[in-house]
Residue, then its C-alpha position, 0 to 999 in steps of 0.5 A: q282686928p276686923a279693920l286690920a283684916g279688911t273686914a271692917a271700915y277703918p275708924t275715921v279721925f278728925t284732926l285739928a291743929v291750932d295753926e292748921t299745919l295739920e302734920v298729925s293728919m298726914s302722919i296718922p295713916t302712916y302709923s296706924p290703921m286709921a283713916v283721916l277725915w281730910s289732910l293737906h294731901s288727901d287729893a293724892y288718894i281720893s278724887p278732887a271732888e271728894s277731897k273738897e267735900r271732906y275739906y268742907r267738913h273739916l272746916y265745918y267741924s273746926g268751927l270756921t264760919p263762911k265769913v272766917v273762911e272768906a277772910r282767910m281766902r282774902e289773906n291768901a292763907f295757904w291752908i285755906v286756898v290750896p284745898l279750895f282752889g288747887s296749888d296751880r292757882v296759888v303757886p306762881g310758876l307751878v303751871h305755864d298759864f298761872k291764873p291767880i284767884t280773883r275776888a269773884d272766885i273767892q265770892e263763889e267759893r264762900r257761897r258754896y261753903a256757906e250753902f254747905y255750912n248752913n245746910f249740914t245734916g245728920d246724914q252728912a255727920a254720919d258719913p264718914l262716921l267719925k270715931f276720934v278727934v285729935v287736937p293739939n294741947g294748948p291754953s284753950l280748946p278749939n271751937f267744938d260747937n259744930l262737932d258737938r252738935w252731932y257728936e258726943r266727946d269723952s273727956g279726952q286723953k292727953v298723949g304727948a302734944f295732943t289730946i285724943y277724944k273718943i266720939k260717938l254720933r248723937p242719937q237721931t232723936a237728939l239730932k232732930a232736937v238740935t236742928 
């Protein structure tokens, strides 16, 4: 009730799709009083800088290393390059003076993400504070190593095609022990 009344922050959800199409992250704000950590359309309602910061968190919690992100950038994977460089650098014809992504751009973006990835802190894990994780059901769980470093997950509840985990930030003493 406090969230609906506007007197409390909306719970933040981290969504992860195996194929990274992320449809669930785009629909959660439409059907519930929840905020998403990041979605493909985040830049429509937050600044580009905040969207990119949240996207880095999304990649981090997804367990994607800088090496993997670089490989996906080199493959021109849409769900990686658009959030990192913008659609005007990915889709020819969208702007008059199209400037394709260069190898130097990829190297610089890998460096920035690697810096973020290697220096992630408990303060960053706590802001925004995540309350739920939504993943598609499948034969194997995603890589939760980075998420589990900072958060404790319950056993999860299957709801249709997804499993929803309630999570809570690990106590600060535990955070210090694993860093």
